[in-house]
Wavefront OBJ file of the C-alpha trace (Angstrom):
o trace
v -1.015 -12.471 20.349
v -1.498 -15.142 17.649
v -2.401 -12.516 15.047
v 0.814 -10.641 15.828
v 2.971 -13.765 15.636
v 2.163 -13.842 11.929
v 3.981 -10.537 11.809
v 7.367 -11.547 13.226
v 10.070 -9.291 11.824
v 12.064 -12.327 10.667
v 8.979 -14.084 9.287
v 10.771 -16.355 6.854
v 12.279 -18.213 9.826
v 8.983 -19.020 11.565
v 5.692 -20.693 10.771
v 2.793 -20.426 13.185
v 0.863 -23.571 14.068
v -1.651 -22.836 16.814
v -2.152 -26.568 17.379
v 1.540 -27.288 17.951
v 2.612 -28.885 21.220
v 6.156 -27.461 21.097
v 8.203 -24.704 19.466
v 10.935 -25.888 17.097
v 13.614 -23.872 15.317
v 16.413 -24.945 12.989
v 18.555 -21.809 13.409
v 20.943 -21.872 16.388
v 21.637 -18.146 16.130
v 18.149 -17.106 17.315
v 18.491 -18.767 20.733
v 19.251 -16.453 23.662
v 19.884 -19.396 25.996
v 20.974 -22.838 24.901
v 21.224 -26.144 26.784
v 22.710 -28.937 24.647
v 21.139 -32.397 24.663
v 23.150 -35.574 24.182
v 22.813 -36.961 20.664
v 19.923 -39.393 20.365
v 18.564 -38.564 23.833
v 15.467 -36.803 22.494
v 13.807 -36.866 19.075
v 10.782 -35.390 17.340
v 8.943 -36.757 14.354
v 8.659 -34.508 11.317
v 5.492 -34.343 9.193
v 6.571 -37.242 6.972
v 7.192 -39.413 10.091
v 11.011 -39.182 9.902
v 12.732 -38.856 13.289
v 14.904 -35.783 13.897
v 17.300 -35.353 16.814
v 16.777 -32.487 19.220
v 20.137 -30.732 19.592
v 19.197 -28.434 22.464
v 16.479 -26.721 24.418
v 16.516 -23.012 25.066
v 14.890 -19.621 24.933
v 14.057 -17.707 21.765
v 12.894 -14.091 21.641
v 10.817 -13.097 18.630
v 10.456 -9.424 17.828
v 7.027 -8.660 16.450
v 6.454 -5.821 14.023
v 4.521 -4.085 16.830
v 7.927 -3.856 18.627
v 6.688 -6.249 21.304
v 8.803 -9.290 22.162
v 7.435 -12.821 22.325
v 9.443 -15.188 24.512
v 9.451 -18.903 23.697
v 10.939 -20.321 26.892
v 11.246 -23.982 25.911
v 12.058 -23.932 22.205
v 13.793 -26.946 20.678
v 16.723 -26.729 18.272
v 16.276 -29.326 15.528
v 18.814 -28.823 12.761
v 17.019 -30.509 9.886
v 13.568 -29.116 10.536
l 1 2 3 4 5 6 7 8 9 10 11 12 13 14 15 16 17 18 19 20 21 22 23 24 25 26 27 28 29 30 31 32 33 34 35 36 37 38 39 40 41 42 43 44 45 46 47 48 49 50 51 52 53 54 55 56 57 58 59 60 61 62 63 64 65 66 67 68 69 70 71 72 73 74 75 76 77 78 79 80 81
């Protein structure tokens, strides 16, 4: 599956990191379910150690170029990622 993730039809929106502990997306429109989180309740640290607020948790469906769908059940919405 990892080799196909590199072939997501909207590839400019996603970067694959096989060592990541969570899925993060900055685009609200790709979420199929969306549960808002109170501001400041949860944060992640970006690569340069800056904190970024998690706006929501939800489900994202990625369409691969093989026409298969990859479901990310617990993706985080972080606006300034």
